[in-house]
N, C-alpha and C positions, 0 to 999 in steps of 0.2 A: 504494500500500500504506500509506504514511504517512497519507494522507488518511482511509483506512478506520479505522485505529487511532485517529486523532484524533476521528473521528466517534463511535466506540464509547466512548471515554473521556468525551466530552461527554454522551452519552446516559446512561451510568452515573452521572455526576455529577448529572444532572438528577433521577434516580430516588432518590438517596441521602436527600434530606430526607423524602420520603414514607415510606421504610422506617424512618428514625430516629424519626419521629413515631409510627408504628405501635408500635414497640418501647416507647417511653415510655408510650403509652396502655395497652398490655398490662401494663406494670409497675405503673402506677397502679391499674388494675382489679384486679390481683393483690393489691396492698396493701389496697385497699378491701374485698375479699372474703375475704382470708385464704387464698386458693388460690395455687398456683404459677403462674408465667407460662405454663407448658406447659398446665396445666389450663384456664386462662382462654382460651388459644388454641384448645383443644379445644372449648370451649363456643361461642365466638363465630365460630369458623371452620367450614369445611365438614367433613363427616365424613371421617375419616382412618383410617389403619392404625396409630394409636398402639396399642401392645401392651395397655395398660391400659384402652383405650377402653370396651369392653363392661362392664367391672366398675365403673369409677369414674365414668362419664359422668353417670348419674342422681344419684348422691350429690353430685358436684361441681356439677351444675346446680342442685340444690335449695339448696345452700349459697350459690351465686352469686346466685340469685334472692332469697334471704332477706336477704343482705347489701345488695343494691341496692334491694330493695323492688320491688313489682310494677310501679309506674308507671315508674321509671327503667329497669328491665329491659326492659319492652316498648318504651320509647323507644329504647334502645340497639339492640335487635334489629331495630327498624324503620328504623334508619339516622339517627335524630335525635340531636343532641348531648345529653349529660347532664352535670350538675355533681356531682362527688364531694364527700364530706364535707370534704375538705381544700381545696375551692375550685377544684380542677383540672377543666377542661372536657375531656371525651372526645368527640371528633367521630366522625363516621361511619367506622367501621373498615373497611367494605367498600371505600371509596375507596382506602385504603392497601394493599389486597391481601388483606384478610381478609373473606371473604364470610360475613356474619352471617345470611343467609336460611336458613330451615329449610323 
């Protein structure tokens, strides 16, 4: 039993850096675009049951695309890294658990 708990703790510890990196990336993208982290997650993630999704998705997407520009937006959504205006590099969000494919 103790071995199982230790194994689960190690597995969770190994996953923590990926989750932390994704959160920082979402915060950086939110700061760059002027959107909330939740709205950025709505755009780069898979379709979800967010209550405001149908109403705000298109407006948020347009604002996000305008803030990033067409080239950086396409690169991000295709899984390539992009550099934000503050020099921060956002890597493939899909690897960290956010599926950007549409």
